[in-house]
Backbone bond lengths (Angstrom), bond angles and torsions (degrees), N, CA, C in turn:
res aa  C-N    CA-C-N  psi(-1)  N-CA   C-N-CA  omega(-1)  CA-C   N-CA-C  phi
1 M - - - 1.454 - - 1.536 110.97 -
2 I 1.360 115.45 -43.57 1.462 120.20 179.26 1.520 110.36 -66.24
3 L 1.352 115.44 -40.93 1.466 120.63 179.06 1.527 111.00 -61.61
4 L 1.333 116.06 -40.95 1.461 120.70 178.82 1.526 111.12 -64.66
5 F 1.344 116.13 -39.33 1.472 121.16 178.86 1.524 110.33 -64.10
6 V 1.339 116.28 -45.14 1.464 121.01 179.15 1.531 110.34 -62.98
7 F 1.342 115.83 -41.44 1.471 121.22 179.05 1.521 110.70 -56.54
8 H 1.335 116.26 -49.50 1.465 120.10 -178.15 1.525 111.52 -67.71
9 C 1.334 116.99 -36.35 1.466 120.10 178.68 1.530 111.21 -62.34
10 V 1.334 116.10 -44.12 1.466 120.21 -179.89 1.527 110.42 -65.23
11 I 1.338 115.93 -44.16 1.471 120.40 179.53 1.529 110.61 -59.83
12 L 1.343 116.92 -43.51 1.464 120.93 -177.79 1.519 112.27 -71.16
13 A 1.337 116.70 -35.08 1.468 119.93 -176.22 1.522 112.92 -81.48
14 S 1.336 117.18 -27.64 1.472 120.54 -172.72 1.525 114.14 -57.55
15 P 1.339 120.47 -45.72 1.478 118.70 -179.89 1.521 112.95 -60.20
16 W 1.343 116.29 -38.62 1.463 119.78 -178.89 1.527 111.04 -69.39
17 L 1.328 116.95 -44.61 1.459 120.63 179.13 1.532 111.01 -64.07
18 S 1.346 115.73 -41.76 1.465 119.12 177.95 1.524 110.79 -62.11
19 G 1.338 115.64 -40.55 1.466 119.77 178.61 1.516 112.18 -62.63
20 L 1.330 117.14 -40.93 1.469 120.54 178.60 1.525 111.51 -64.25
21 I 1.353 116.22 -41.06 1.469 119.85 178.99 1.522 110.52 -64.94
22 I 1.314 117.14 -41.50 1.470 121.09 179.09 1.533 110.56 -61.74
23 L 1.335 116.15 -44.77 1.468 119.70 178.44 1.524 111.11 -62.43
24 R 1.337 115.73 -40.25 1.469 120.31 179.12 1.525 110.70 -61.50
25 L 1.323 116.87 -43.90 1.469 121.14 -179.99 1.529 111.39 -66.38
26 I 1.326 115.92 -36.56 1.476 119.60 179.53 1.531 110.29 -67.59
27 F 1.339 116.51 -45.83 1.460 120.79 -176.92 1.526 112.16 -68.22
28 T 1.341 116.65 -27.91 1.471 119.51 178.94 1.520 112.19 -93.59
29 G 1.319 117.00 3.76 1.452 121.35 174.80 1.519 115.36 72.94
30 Q 1.327 117.54 21.12 1.468 120.12 -178.83 1.536 110.18 -90.78
31 Y 1.319 114.09 65.63 1.463 119.55 -174.07 1.528 112.72 -71.80
32 K 1.328 117.40 -32.21 1.453 119.59 178.88 1.522 111.69 -66.56
33 V 1.337 115.54 -39.91 1.468 119.95 176.88 1.522 109.52 -62.47
34 L 1.320 115.26 -42.96 1.467 121.11 179.30 1.524 110.86 -61.59
35 L 1.333 116.30 -41.72 1.458 121.08 -179.28 1.523 111.53 -65.94
36 W 1.341 116.52 -49.22 1.469 120.29 -179.17 1.515 112.09 -65.32
37 W 1.327 117.14 -26.86 1.465 121.09 -179.64 1.532 111.39 -81.47
38 L 1.348 116.57 -50.66 1.466 119.90 -169.32 1.526 115.02 -89.27
39 L 1.322 118.27 -30.94 1.462 119.85 -176.01 1.536 112.47 -58.71
40 P 1.360 119.09 -49.83 1.474 117.91 179.02 1.526 112.90 -61.29
41 W 1.342 115.91 -37.25 1.466 118.24 -179.63 1.526 111.83 -73.04
42 G 1.321 116.01 -32.67 1.461 118.53 175.52 1.519 111.36 -62.50
43 I 1.339 116.01 -41.77 1.467 121.00 177.55 1.525 110.29 -65.36
44 A 1.343 116.38 -41.55 1.469 120.68 -178.56 1.527 111.49 -65.35
45 V 1.337 116.17 -43.62 1.467 120.32 179.45 1.526 110.55 -64.27
46 L 1.327 116.49 -42.32 1.467 120.77 178.81 1.530 110.75 -62.62
47 A 1.343 116.53 -42.62 1.468 120.45 179.76 1.523 110.93 -64.55
48 L 1.338 116.60 -41.44 1.466 120.44 179.16 1.521 111.09 -65.07
49 W 1.330 116.17 -40.82 1.470 120.16 178.93 1.527 110.90 -65.64
50 L 1.345 117.03 -39.89 1.463 120.15 178.45 1.529 111.57 -64.88
51 C 1.344 116.47 -35.03 1.470 119.87 175.17 1.519 110.41 -63.52
52 C 1.335 116.49 -43.86 1.468 120.72 177.48 1.521 110.68 -61.23
53 L 1.333 115.42 -41.69 1.469 120.68 -179.61 1.519 110.43 -65.23
54 C 1.323 116.58 -41.18 1.462 122.05 -177.80 1.522 111.78 -63.40
55 Y 1.340 116.52 -39.84 1.464 120.54 -176.87 1.529 113.25 -96.90
56 G 1.327 116.82 5.59 1.458 119.95 176.65 1.510 114.38 72.52
57 V 1.340 117.66 25.75 1.468 121.09 178.21 1.520 108.56 -77.28
58 T 1.338 116.56 137.44 1.461 121.38 -172.52 1.526 112.57 -82.63
59 F 1.336 116.92 51.65 1.464 122.01 171.41 1.524 106.79 -118.01
60 N 1.354 117.29 115.25 1.454 118.42 176.91 1.532 109.54 -81.65
61 F 1.324 116.60 176.94 1.467 120.21 -174.21 1.523 111.83 -61.29
62 S 1.324 116.61 -42.21 1.467 119.54 -178.95 1.528 111.36 -64.50
63 S 1.342 117.22 -35.09 1.464 120.82 178.43 1.526 110.79 -67.08
64 V 1.332 116.35 -43.52 1.468 120.47 178.54 1.525 110.35 -62.99
65 L 1.338 116.38 -43.74 1.462 120.57 178.51 1.520 110.94 -62.22
66 Y 1.336 115.61 -41.30 1.469 121.01 -179.37 1.529 110.73 -62.86
67 L 1.345 116.84 -40.94 1.466 121.12 -178.30 1.522 112.69 -73.04
68 T 1.329 117.16 -22.06 1.469 119.58 -178.24 1.528 112.91 -95.48
69 T 1.329 118.43 -4.91 1.467 119.77 -176.74 1.533 113.85 -62.66
70 P 1.357 120.91 -35.55 1.467 117.89 175.62 1.527 112.46 -60.21
71 A 1.340 116.47 -37.99 1.461 120.38 178.09 1.526 110.75 -68.63
72 I 1.334 116.36 -41.81 1.460 120.43 179.05 1.527 110.18 -63.65
73 L 1.345 115.40 -41.01 1.461 120.20 179.65 1.523 111.43 -64.20
74 S 1.331 116.90 -45.66 1.469 119.68 -179.28 1.522 111.33 -64.11
75 A 1.335 116.39 -38.53 1.471 119.89 177.01 1.528 110.28 -63.91
76 G 1.322 116.60 -41.14 1.465 120.51 179.83 1.514 112.70 -65.64
77 L 1.331 116.41 -41.55 1.467 120.19 179.63 1.538 111.03 -63.72
78 L 1.344 116.41 -45.39 1.465 119.95 179.89 1.528 110.72 -67.69
79 F 1.315 115.47 -35.26 1.470 120.08 177.53 1.528 109.59 -61.19
80 W 1.329 115.93 -40.98 1.471 120.12 179.64 1.519 111.11 -69.05
81 L 1.342 117.66 -40.99 1.467 121.65 -179.92 1.523 111.63 -64.49
82 L 1.346 115.89 -32.51 1.468 120.76 -177.87 1.531 112.21 -99.61
83 R 1.325 116.16 21.78 1.472 119.14 -173.51 1.522 113.07 -64.52
84 N 1.340 116.22 -23.59 1.468 119.21 -179.87 1.527 112.48 -92.59
85 A 1.350 116.33 -4.12 1.462 120.03 179.82 1.529 109.62 -81.11
86 A 1.331 114.67 175.70 1.469 119.12 177.74 1.521 109.71 -59.05
87 K 1.325 116.39 132.23 1.475 121.19 -172.03 1.525 114.49 -55.26
88 P 1.346 120.80 -54.27 1.475 119.38 -177.05 1.527 112.47 -60.76
89 G 1.324 116.32 -42.78 1.465 119.79 -179.45 1.516 112.04 -64.51
90 A 1.326 116.99 -40.64 1.465 120.86 179.67 1.522 111.55 -64.63
91 V 1.343 115.12 -43.36 1.474 119.60 -179.56 1.529 110.85 -62.28
92 I 1.329 116.22 -48.28 1.465 120.67 -177.84 1.524 110.97 -63.84
93 C 1.339 116.46 -45.11 1.466 120.92 -179.41 1.526 111.31 -62.50
94 A 1.327 116.87 -43.18 1.466 120.90 -179.04 1.521 111.66 -63.50
95 H 1.321 115.86 -45.27 1.464 119.03 -177.25 1.524 112.06 -71.94
96 L 1.330 117.32 -34.05 1.473 120.00 175.65 1.520 110.96 -64.93
97 S 1.325 116.90 -36.75 1.468 119.79 176.97 1.527 110.46 -65.44
98 G 1.347 116.14 -37.07 1.466 119.61 177.32 1.511 112.34 -64.58
99 V 1.338 115.86 -41.27 1.468 120.24 177.07 1.526 110.67 -62.18
100 A 1.343 116.08 -41.53 1.471 120.22 179.41 1.525 110.93 -63.25
101 V 1.340 116.87 -40.71 1.473 120.74 178.44 1.517 110.45 -65.09
102 F 1.329 116.73 -41.32 1.464 119.82 179.52 1.528 111.33 -61.69
103 I 1.337 116.30 -45.46 1.468 120.51 178.93 1.525 110.50 -62.91
104 L 1.349 116.70 -41.38 1.468 120.96 179.42 1.527 110.75 -61.93
105 F 1.325 116.39 -47.09 1.463 119.74 -177.68 1.533 111.51 -67.39
106 Q 1.323 117.49 -34.97 1.455 119.72 177.21 1.525 111.69 -67.90
107 S 1.320 116.76 -34.69 1.472 120.06 178.08 1.520 111.64 -71.83
108 L 1.341 117.17 -27.16 1.467 121.53 179.84 1.522 112.59 -92.76
109 A 1.333 116.90 -9.41 1.467 120.62 -174.47 1.517 111.30 -61.96
110 P 1.363 117.73 130.23 1.461 120.07 175.53 1.522 110.28 -70.09
111 G 1.321 117.22 138.50 1.459 120.46 -179.08 1.521 110.76 79.18
112 A 1.320 115.46 -153.14 1.469 121.17 -175.33 1.521 110.63 -80.08
113 S 1.335 116.95 133.64 1.454 122.33 175.61 1.525 108.61 -95.70
114 V 1.341 115.22 170.30 1.472 119.71 177.35 1.527 109.71 -60.38
115 F 1.339 116.24 -41.55 1.464 120.63 -178.40 1.526 111.18 -62.59
116 S 1.339 116.87 -49.40 1.469 119.89 -177.93 1.516 111.21 -64.37
117 E 1.347 116.67 -36.25 1.463 120.50 177.92 1.529 110.78 -65.92
118 L 1.333 116.62 -41.53 1.461 120.06 179.85 1.520 111.69 -67.39
119 V 1.342 116.59 -40.34 1.465 120.44 178.89 1.528 110.06 -62.94
120 E 1.336 116.27 -45.24 1.466 119.86 179.72 1.528 111.00 -65.88
121 A 1.347 116.45 -39.92 1.466 119.68 -179.82 1.523 111.30 -65.70
122 R 1.339 116.72 -39.56 1.455 119.42 178.49 1.524 110.40 -66.41
123 E 1.332 115.90 -41.38 1.472 120.18 177.85 1.519 110.22 -60.36
124 Q 1.336 116.06 -42.25 1.463 119.86 179.50 1.522 110.90 -66.24
125 S 1.341 117.05 -41.38 1.461 120.71 -179.36 1.525 111.26 -61.47
126 V 1.344 116.31 -45.18 1.463 120.89 179.25 1.523 110.69 -64.26
127 A 1.347 115.73 -44.72 1.468 120.28 -178.62 1.521 111.24 -64.62
128 M 1.336 117.39 -40.29 1.460 120.82 -177.41 1.524 111.63 -63.49
129 R 1.328 116.66 -38.57 1.476 119.51 178.96 1.527 110.38 -62.18
130 Q 1.323 116.42 -37.64 1.462 119.70 -177.07 1.526 112.09 -84.68
131 L 1.318 117.30 -26.74 1.458 119.75 178.05 1.528 111.72 -65.62
132 R 1.332 116.40 -27.63 1.468 119.64 179.58 1.527 112.06 -68.34
133 Q 1.343 115.92 -20.90 1.473 120.90 176.75 1.529 108.12 -138.33
134 L 1.316 114.87 73.21 1.461 119.90 -173.98 1.526 112.77 -60.81
135 D 1.325 116.31 -31.73 1.463 118.40 -179.24 1.524 112.09 -67.61
136 Q 1.343 116.53 -18.99 1.461 120.68 178.38 1.527 112.17 -109.88
137 A 1.334 116.98 12.64 1.464 121.22 -178.26 1.524 110.83 -66.77
138 S 1.323 115.53 155.50 1.464 120.41 179.68 1.526 110.39 -69.18
139 D 1.307 115.47 161.14 1.466 120.37 178.74 1.525 110.87 -62.37
140 D 1.353 115.88 -32.52 1.464 119.78 -179.93 1.522 111.09 -63.72
141 V 1.347 116.72 -46.24 1.469 120.65 179.78 1.532 110.23 -66.16
142 K 1.325 117.67 -41.63 1.462 120.78 178.58 1.527 111.00 -62.05
143 A 1.334 116.46 -37.40 1.465 120.40 178.57 1.524 110.35 -69.06
144 R 1.325 116.68 -39.76 1.470 120.12 179.92 1.522 111.84 -67.35
145 L 1.331 116.92 -29.45 1.464 119.88 178.99 1.524 112.67 -69.37
146 Q 1.328 116.98 -8.83 1.464 120.07 173.85 1.524 110.82 -75.67
147 D 1.333 115.30 -18.53 1.461 120.40 177.97 1.523 109.76 -83.07
148 E 1.327 117.00 128.50 1.470 121.48 -174.37 1.523 112.09 -61.49
149 D 1.336 117.41 -43.00 1.461 120.46 -177.48 1.526 111.44 -64.74
150 F 1.340 116.46 -44.59 1.468 119.17 179.64 1.523 110.94 -66.58
151 R 1.326 116.54 -38.38 1.463 121.09 179.15 1.530 109.86 -62.29
152 Q 1.323 116.76 -40.89 1.461 121.25 179.03 1.534 110.46 -67.23
153 Q 1.327 116.00 -40.97 1.459 119.96 178.36 1.522 110.83 -65.94
154 A 1.331 116.19 -38.90 1.471 120.47 178.46 1.527 111.08 -61.84
155 L 1.327 116.51 -36.92 1.464 119.93 178.69 1.525 110.31 -67.85
156 A 1.333 117.13 -39.31 1.466 120.30 178.07 1.527 110.57 -65.57
157 W 1.334 117.25 -43.47 1.471 120.20 176.60 1.520 110.73 -59.83
158 S 1.322 116.81 -43.56 1.465 121.27 -178.49 1.520 111.02 -65.66
159 A 1.339 116.52 -38.42 1.462 120.44 -179.68 1.522 111.59 -64.81
160 A 1.331 116.37 -27.77 1.463 120.86 -179.86 1.531 112.40 -82.98
161 A 1.335 116.93 -2.00 1.474 121.32 -179.32 1.524 109.79 -111.02
162 P 1.341 119.33 101.85 1.469 121.74 -176.54 1.525 114.77 -58.52
163 D 1.355 117.50 -21.98 1.463 119.54 -177.94 1.524 113.05 -92.79
164 M 1.338 117.03 7.38 1.465 119.85 -179.76 1.535 109.39 -69.87
165 P 1.345 118.09 131.56 1.472 119.78 -178.56 1.521 112.60 -70.50
166 A 1.341 115.35 154.31 1.471 120.95 -178.94 1.521 111.51 -61.92
167 S 1.329 117.09 -29.88 1.469 120.60 -178.47 1.531 111.65 -61.51
168 T 1.332 116.70 -32.28 1.465 120.36 178.96 1.528 110.35 -66.76
169 F 1.328 116.66 -45.05 1.464 119.84 179.00 1.528 110.60 -63.63
170 Q 1.320 115.60 -41.32 1.456 120.25 -179.80 1.532 110.35 -61.17
171 A 1.331 116.55 -43.59 1.464 120.53 -179.00 1.520 111.50 -66.89
172 L 1.328 117.46 -43.37 1.459 120.73 -178.51 1.524 111.76 -67.01
173 I 1.330 116.12 -41.90 1.469 120.08 179.43 1.525 110.64 -67.82
174 S 1.322 116.58 -39.78 1.470 120.67 178.79 1.522 112.05 -63.00
175 S 1.346 115.49 -30.16 1.469 119.35 -179.36 1.523 112.88 -87.28
176 G 1.346 116.88 0.50 1.462 119.65 172.37 1.509 116.67 117.81
177 A 1.335 118.95 -1.74 1.466 120.42 178.32 1.530 109.76 -70.41
178 N 1.335 115.80 144.26 1.462 121.68 -174.98 1.530 110.04 -114.48
179 P 1.349 118.50 115.66 1.472 120.50 -178.33 1.519 113.90 -66.64
180 F 1.336 117.03 -15.51 1.456 120.20 -173.91 1.523 112.81 -108.87
181 K 1.333 115.87 2.85 1.462 120.32 179.85 1.524 109.09 -85.51
182 A 1.331 115.69 131.84 1.458 120.55 -177.54 1.519 111.08 -68.09
183 G 1.338 114.83 148.30 1.458 120.03 -178.50 1.508 112.09 -108.96
184 W 1.367 115.94 -133.30 1.454 119.97 -175.32 1.524 111.09 -75.69
185 Y 1.337 115.86 167.56 1.461 120.51 -179.19 1.525 111.53 -69.44
186 E 1.309 114.18 142.74 1.459 119.66 174.65 1.520 107.99 -149.34
187 M 1.305 116.85 137.55 1.452 120.70 -175.80 1.529 111.24 -79.97
188 Y 1.328 115.57 136.27 1.459 119.53 174.57 1.524 109.69 -70.63
189 P 1.329 119.21 130.16 1.468 119.65 174.99 1.525 111.89 -64.37
190 Q 1.336 117.13 -27.28 1.464 119.87 -177.53 1.522 112.21 -69.63
191 D 1.320 117.47 -26.21 1.465 120.21 -176.55 1.518 108.41 -149.63
192 A 1.327 115.75 102.70 1.460 120.24 -174.36 1.522 112.92 -66.35
193 S 1.337 118.36 -11.11 1.466 120.23 -178.24 1.515 112.27 -93.83
194 S 1.333 117.82 -7.00 1.463 119.69 -176.46 1.527 110.62 -113.35
195 F 1.320 114.86 151.12 1.459 120.69 -179.51 1.526 108.92 -124.47
196 S 1.293 115.14 152.10 1.458 118.99 176.92 1.514 109.31 -147.83
197 M 1.312 115.56 152.48 1.453 120.55 176.20 1.528 108.20 -89.98
198 R 1.329 117.02 130.98 1.450 121.49 -177.17 1.525 110.37 -103.96
199 S 1.309 116.75 148.61 1.467 123.16 -177.05 1.533 110.36 -106.03
200 P 1.343 117.95 165.45 1.468 120.12 174.36 1.530 112.59 -55.81
201 L 1.337 117.14 -35.18 1.464 119.25 176.71 1.523 110.62 -60.23
202 S 1.331 117.00 -40.72 1.467 120.69 178.34 1.518 111.02 -60.15
203 Y 1.330 116.46 -44.28 1.464 119.88 -179.93 1.522 111.31 -67.22
204 A 1.323 117.05 -34.20 1.462 120.35 177.64 1.526 110.85 -63.85
205 V 1.331 116.27 -43.77 1.465 120.67 -179.71 1.525 110.15 -67.16
206 R 1.322 116.99 -44.24 1.459 120.80 -177.99 1.529 112.23 -64.30
207 N 1.325 116.28 -31.36 1.458 120.34 -175.76 1.521 113.26 -104.85
208 N 1.331 116.90 16.34 1.459 122.48 174.34 1.527 112.39 56.79
209 N 1.329 115.53 42.82 1.468 120.37 179.70 1.530 108.24 -94.23
210 L 1.336 115.32 85.65 1.461 120.82 -176.97 1.522 112.22 -63.93
211 T 1.328 116.10 -34.59 1.470 120.19 178.55 1.520 110.13 -60.47
212 A 1.334 116.56 -47.45 1.461 120.58 -179.48 1.528 111.19 -66.26
213 V 1.333 117.54 -43.42 1.463 120.70 -178.99 1.533 110.40 -60.01
214 R 1.324 116.45 -42.21 1.471 119.78 -179.78 1.528 111.85 -66.73
215 M 1.331 116.44 -41.03 1.464 119.73 179.69 1.518 111.39 -68.66
216 F 1.337 116.30 -42.43 1.458 119.88 -179.96 1.532 111.24 -65.89
217 S 1.336 116.37 -37.87 1.467 119.56 -177.68 1.521 112.17 -66.36
218 E 1.342 117.56 -25.75 1.460 120.26 176.87 1.532 110.71 -61.27
219 M 1.313 116.82 -28.35 1.464 120.98 -179.37 1.526 111.99 -77.64
220 L 1.352 116.51 -6.11 1.462 121.14 178.80 1.529 112.22 -95.09
221 A 1.326 117.11 -2.11 1.474 120.85 179.01 1.528 109.64 -60.36
222 D 1.336 115.96 147.28 1.467 121.21 -175.12 1.525 113.10 -56.42
223 N 1.319 116.64 -35.29 1.468 120.06 -176.11 1.532 113.43 -94.66
224 A 1.353 117.77 5.48 1.462 121.04 -179.16 1.529 110.23 -79.05
225 P 1.331 118.33 143.49 1.468 121.12 179.19 1.532 111.08 -60.99
226 G 1.328 115.84 130.79 1.464 120.99 178.11 1.508 114.63 74.37
227 S 1.337 117.49 11.12 1.463 119.90 -174.11 1.532 112.46 -64.82
228 A 1.319 118.25 -31.46 1.471 120.58 -178.50 1.529 110.74 -61.81
229 D 1.336 115.33 -45.58 1.470 119.52 178.74 1.522 110.67 -67.63
230 Y 1.321 117.53 -41.13 1.460 121.26 179.28 1.523 111.28 -61.70
231 R 1.313 116.34 -42.69 1.464 120.39 -178.64 1.525 111.36 -65.79
232 D 1.339 116.39 -36.54 1.471 119.85 177.18 1.531 110.53 -63.51
233 R 1.325 115.45 -42.14 1.465 119.90 179.91 1.538 110.99 -63.35
234 V 1.330 115.89 -45.51 1.463 120.19 -177.71 1.530 110.53 -67.49
235 Q 1.324 116.97 -39.41 1.460 121.01 178.66 1.536 110.75 -61.75
236 H 1.324 115.42 -41.95 1.470 120.37 -179.27 1.529 111.32 -68.37
237 D 1.336 116.63 -36.25 1.468 121.99 -175.17 1.526 109.16 -112.85
238 N 1.323 115.87 49.10 1.462 124.57 -170.06 1.539 113.05 -47.45
239 P 1.341 118.35 110.17 1.472 120.37 -178.72 1.521 113.26 -67.79
240 L 1.336 117.72 -22.95 1.463 120.07 177.93 1.527 111.22 -74.78
241 R 1.304 115.78 -15.38 1.458 119.96 178.32 1.527 112.05 -99.09
242 F 1.334 116.73 -43.47 1.457 120.57 -171.51 1.524 115.14 -101.18
243 D 1.336 118.58 -22.21 1.463 119.98 -170.03 1.517 114.70 -116.87
244 I 1.318 118.00 -33.83 1.461 120.76 -172.38 1.535 111.46 -61.98
245 H 1.339 116.61 -31.15 1.465 119.85 -177.37 1.528 112.09 -76.52
246 L 1.340 117.23 -14.39 1.462 121.02 177.81 1.521 111.49 -91.43
247 S 1.319 116.92 -4.00 1.464 120.97 179.33 1.523 109.70 -76.18
248 T 1.327 115.93 139.57 1.467 121.04 176.72 1.528 111.50 -95.96
249 A 1.326 115.40 11.14 1.468 120.06 -177.42 1.527 110.91 -68.85
250 A 1.325 115.07 159.37 1.459 120.51 172.98 1.521 109.06 -64.10
251 K 1.329 116.38 155.43 1.468 120.23 -175.57 1.524 111.89 -60.56
252 T 1.326 116.23 -33.01 1.468 118.44 179.46 1.537 110.68 -65.59
253 D 1.336 116.49 -36.80 1.464 119.94 178.41 1.527 111.38 -72.30
254 R 1.322 115.53 -35.96 1.469 118.86 176.25 1.525 110.01 -63.60
255 I 1.307 116.44 -41.43 1.465 120.49 178.80 1.528 110.13 -64.86
256 A 1.331 117.19 -37.74 1.471 120.85 177.99 1.517 110.95 -62.18
257 M 1.338 117.34 -41.01 1.463 120.38 177.93 1.523 110.81 -66.20
258 M 1.337 116.41 -42.56 1.471 119.49 179.41 1.522 110.65 -64.16
259 K 1.323 116.58 -40.26 1.467 120.73 179.61 1.520 110.77 -60.95
260 T 1.328 116.85 -42.17 1.467 121.87 179.98 1.521 110.93 -63.10
261 L 1.336 116.71 -46.02 1.460 120.72 -177.18 1.532 111.76 -71.61
262 L 1.327 116.22 -41.85 1.465 119.19 -178.49 1.523 112.36 -70.78
263 H 1.331 116.79 -23.20 1.467 119.74 175.23 1.520 110.17 -62.49
264 R 1.332 116.57 -38.03 1.465 121.44 179.46 1.519 112.42 -87.68
265 M 1.348 116.52 -33.24 1.465 119.67 -175.67 1.531 110.98 -136.86
266 P 1.332 117.71 79.97 1.470 120.04 178.49 1.523 112.95 -59.05
267 A 1.358 116.71 -23.14 1.465 120.77 -177.69 1.522 112.58 -68.02
268 L 1.339 117.51 -12.04 1.465 119.75 178.17 1.526 111.32 -66.94
269 L 1.331 116.44 -24.09 1.464 120.53 -178.25 1.523 109.76 -82.71
270 D 1.315 117.01 112.60 1.463 121.90 176.80 1.526 108.96 -141.20
271 D 1.319 116.44 -177.16 1.460 120.28 -177.02 1.528 112.74 -64.35
272 N 1.337 116.53 -29.93 1.465 119.09 178.13 1.527 111.29 -63.74
273 V 1.325 116.27 -37.66 1.463 120.51 177.27 1.521 109.96 -65.41
274 Y 1.327 116.17 -44.27 1.462 120.59 178.32 1.527 111.49 -60.11
275 E 1.329 116.77 -41.18 1.466 120.69 -179.20 1.522 111.28 -58.05
276 G 1.345 116.12 -40.58 1.454 120.01 179.67 1.513 112.64 -61.57
277 F 1.333 117.48 -43.84 1.462 121.06 -178.19 1.531 111.48 -75.89
278 V 1.326 117.58 -30.23 1.468 120.18 175.64 1.524 109.95 -66.61
279 S 1.336 116.54 -44.74 1.467 119.83 179.45 1.528 111.34 -65.38
280 E 1.318 116.83 -28.26 1.469 122.17 176.90 1.522 111.78 -79.25
281 G 1.328 116.16 -21.94 1.461 120.42 -175.78 1.510 113.00 73.09
282 D 1.331 116.52 28.17 1.470 122.32 -176.92 1.532 109.57 -87.13
283 A 1.335 115.82 87.90 1.461 120.99 -175.29 1.523 112.23 -67.05
284 E 1.341 117.54 -36.40 1.472 120.48 -178.22 1.530 111.29 -64.02
285 S 1.333 116.57 -44.29 1.463 119.85 179.06 1.524 110.83 -66.84
286 L 1.331 116.54 -38.63 1.464 120.54 178.85 1.524 110.89 -63.60
287 Q 1.323 116.60 -39.83 1.467 120.26 178.22 1.526 110.58 -62.96
288 F 1.327 116.66 -40.76 1.462 120.56 177.66 1.523 110.76 -64.05
289 L 1.305 117.32 -46.97 1.465 121.38 -177.90 1.527 111.36 -66.09
290 W 1.324 116.50 -36.72 1.468 120.53 179.75 1.528 110.40 -61.74
291 G 1.317 116.26 -34.27 1.462 119.98 178.48 1.518 112.51 -65.96
292 I 1.332 117.39 -20.27 1.464 120.81 177.13 1.524 110.37 -89.75
293 A 1.321 116.40 -50.65 1.466 121.50 177.83 1.520 108.93 -169.07
294 P 1.332 118.90 128.37 1.467 120.60 178.80 1.527 110.59 -72.99
295 P 1.330 118.38 162.25 1.469 120.53 177.81 1.524 111.18 -67.74
296 E 1.317 116.00 156.84 1.462 120.14 -179.02 1.527 111.95 -82.30
297 N 1.316 116.42 -33.21 1.464 121.06 -177.66 1.529 110.12 -70.89
298 P 1.357 118.88 122.65 1.471 121.34 -177.76 1.527 113.38 -58.97
299 A 1.337 116.95 -40.03 1.467 120.03 179.98 1.527 110.63 -65.13
300 L 1.330 115.44 -38.76 1.456 120.82 178.70 1.526 110.50 -68.66
301 Q 1.333 116.09 -36.68 1.472 120.42 175.84 1.524 110.65 -59.12
302 E 1.331 115.37 -43.87 1.462 120.29 -178.20 1.529 111.16 -65.30
303 Q 1.350 116.01 -43.25 1.462 119.70 179.91 1.534 111.58 -64.58
304 A 1.336 115.16 -43.22 1.459 119.58 -179.84 1.520 110.70 -65.38
305 Q 1.316 116.61 -42.52 1.460 120.87 -178.51 1.530 111.44 -64.44
306 T 1.328 116.15 -36.67 1.464 120.41 177.89 1.522 111.05 -61.42
307 L 1.336 115.40 -43.62 1.469 119.85 179.16 1.527 111.53 -68.07
308 I 1.326 116.30 -39.97 1.460 120.21 179.56 1.533 110.72 -63.90
309 N 1.325 116.60 -35.72 1.465 121.13 179.89 1.531 112.14 -64.70
310 T 1.347 116.44 -23.99 1.473 118.43 178.03 1.527 110.95 -65.24
311 I 1.348 115.81 -28.85 1.473 119.60 176.94 1.521 109.32 -73.91
312 K 1.323 114.85 -46.15 1.472 119.67 -178.20 1.522 111.86 -63.03
313 N 1.351 115.25 -34.41 1.462 119.37 -178.49 1.528 112.15 -87.64
314 G 1.339 114.99 -4.33 1.456 119.45 178.34 1.509 114.60 71.79
315 T 1.338 117.71 26.04 1.469 120.75 -179.19 1.514 110.57 -105.67
């Protein structure tokens, strides 16, 4: 607990201390010291940010800069202490100390570090390229797919990729991956204090993967093996309530996904689903849902009908 407190204090103080040192160097005209100190770190921060950008890691430039300020600060302090030493040796020693501090802080960082995020993103990038052509995948990927956890993760990654071919889903499901089994933790945007486990179906809905939604919904048919358990999972983790509103798809595509799911599970449509679309003001989706079954709550019926009338009246 104390270590975590110290970690956050250093992270919060480093940008301010670095800023004061930079101002001091500018006002005293020590531009060469400033150049030798900041230029290498500026290049390093830019390179790290570009790596994050390349692999789709959710660290923006300001976040990367913020996380590297303790290292930049330590390099600057040592650079100042060794200012009277031989120039090349002082520069190298100062910057190596900064690298060591950065590695130390990343290893102590609570939650995901930049390194762990980059490693996972690279692993996902490599796996995704091979998942698109499983018959030509490397022996390493084929061996890893024998592991249940990796197979489940591969299905979630594939569900989040709208261009993933149906053959990939068929192969993963045939080998034992479950589209309705919850995966890693992810925070609900609706309530920052609550956590929920998300399934490949959730990622398919959020990322407008109609191919995956259609294939997964086939497993919800009454006569499909294991359908009773699958339907219970989907009912509990209703994608029309928790996931459809996070999709950036066009309304017609959202309606197509809802139509596919409701064809197999009409019970997914309840007043909670209606509340989400009413609060969004999505008249087109409400009109589609009303054609299946109106909400039970009279007040909700009135609100939904008002929005639907805007379509009929052309407003």
